[in-house]
Structure formats: structure tokens, C-alpha cells
C-alpha positions in Angstrom: -46.9 69.4 45.2 -49.0 71.7 47.3 -48.3 72.3 51.0 -52.0 71.3 51.8 -51.6 67.8 50.6 -52.8 65.2 53.5 -50.4 62.2 51.9 -47.6 61.5 54.1 -44.2 62.2 52.2 -43.2 58.3 52.7 -46.6 57.0 50.8 -46.2 59.7 48.1 -42.6 58.3 47.1 -43.5 54.9 47.5 -46.2 55.2 45.5 -44.0 56.7 42.6 -40.9 54.5 43.2 -42.8 51.3 43.2 -43.7 51.9 39.5 -40.2 52.8 38.8 -38.9 49.7 40.3 -41.6 47.8 38.1 -40.2 49.6 35.2 -36.7 48.1 36.1 -37.8 44.9 36.3 -39.7 44.9 33.1 -36.7 46.3 31.5 -34.3 43.5 32.8 -36.8 40.7 32.0 -37.1 41.9 28.5 -33.4 42.0 28.1 -32.9 38.4 29.4 -35.9 36.9 27.6 -37.1 38.3 24.8 -35.7 37.9 21.1 -33.7 41.4 20.0 -36.1 41.8 17.3 -39.1 42.0 19.8 -37.3 44.3 22.2 -39.6 47.4 21.1 -42.8 45.7 21.1 -42.4 44.1 24.6 -40.9 47.6 25.9 -44.1 49.4 24.7 -46.1 46.8 26.4 -44.1 47.3 29.8 -44.8 50.9 29.5 -48.3 50.2 29.3 -48.2 48.4 32.1 -46.4 50.7 34.2 -49.0 53.4 33.1 -51.9 51.2 34.3 -49.9 50.4 37.5 -49.0 53.9 38.2 -52.8 54.7 38.2 -53.6 51.9 40.4 -51.0 53.0 42.5 -52.4 56.4 43.0 -56.0 55.8 43.1 -54.9 53.5 46.1 -53.4 56.0 47.9 -57.1 57.5 48.3 -56.1 61.2 48.3 -57.1 63.8 45.5 -54.9 66.5 46.2 -51.7 66.2 44.3 -53.0 63.2 42.0 -51.8 64.6 38.7 -48.6 65.3 40.1 -48.0 62.0 41.4 -49.1 60.2 38.5 -46.9 62.2 36.1 -44.1 61.8 38.2 -44.8 57.8 38.5 -45.4 57.6 34.5 -42.6 60.0 33.3 -40.1 58.0 35.5 -41.1 54.8 33.8 -40.8 56.3 30.3 -37.5 57.4 31.2 -36.4 53.9 32.7 -37.3 52.2 29.9 -36.4 54.6 27.2 -32.9 54.4 28.6 -33.4 50.6 28.5 -34.4 50.6 24.9 -31.3 52.3 24.1 -28.9 49.7 26.1 -30.9 47.1 24.3 -30.7 48.5 20.7 -26.7 48.7 21.4 -27.1 44.7 22.3 -29.1 44.0 19.4 -26.9 45.8 17.2 -23.8 44.0 18.6 -25.4 40.5 18.3 
């Protein structure tokens, strides 16, 4: 992140962590509500929702500087969270 960025660090991290929190919520809801045969489909939809949410969160900051870095951090974090959830849910589906 550049030194000339006008966005306060607290707002920067809030915009990123909100997407990560949404990914965690999606993963838990998918694990509780969905049929084990549909985990992959719902995880893909959750990732699409996180990407859309990340775009909305970063546009809402109204700051051009660091937009790509913040968007990448949001999306990559959500991807990692949902990927780990997918691995856990695959084990759960195999045990059932």
C-alpha cells in the first residue's frame, strides 16, 4: 500500500475484514444448511457473493489509491477462507 493513500487504516481494514467475515458466515451456513452433495456449488456461489461484496465495499470507500490492493486482499482472503471450508466440508461429506 502506498504512503500517499488517504484512506485511514481502520477503514481500509474494515472494508477488507467485512468481506472475510461474510465468507466465514457463508461457509458456516453452507455447512449447516446444505446437502453434502451440493457443497461445491454453494461454495462457488458464496465466492461470487464475496467478490461482489468486495467490489461494493471498496467502491464505498470512495478512494482510488490502493483500490486494487484492497480488492485483491478482500477477494484472496475470501478465497482462502472458502477453500479451507471446502476442504473441511469435503472431509465431512466423506464421513457421512
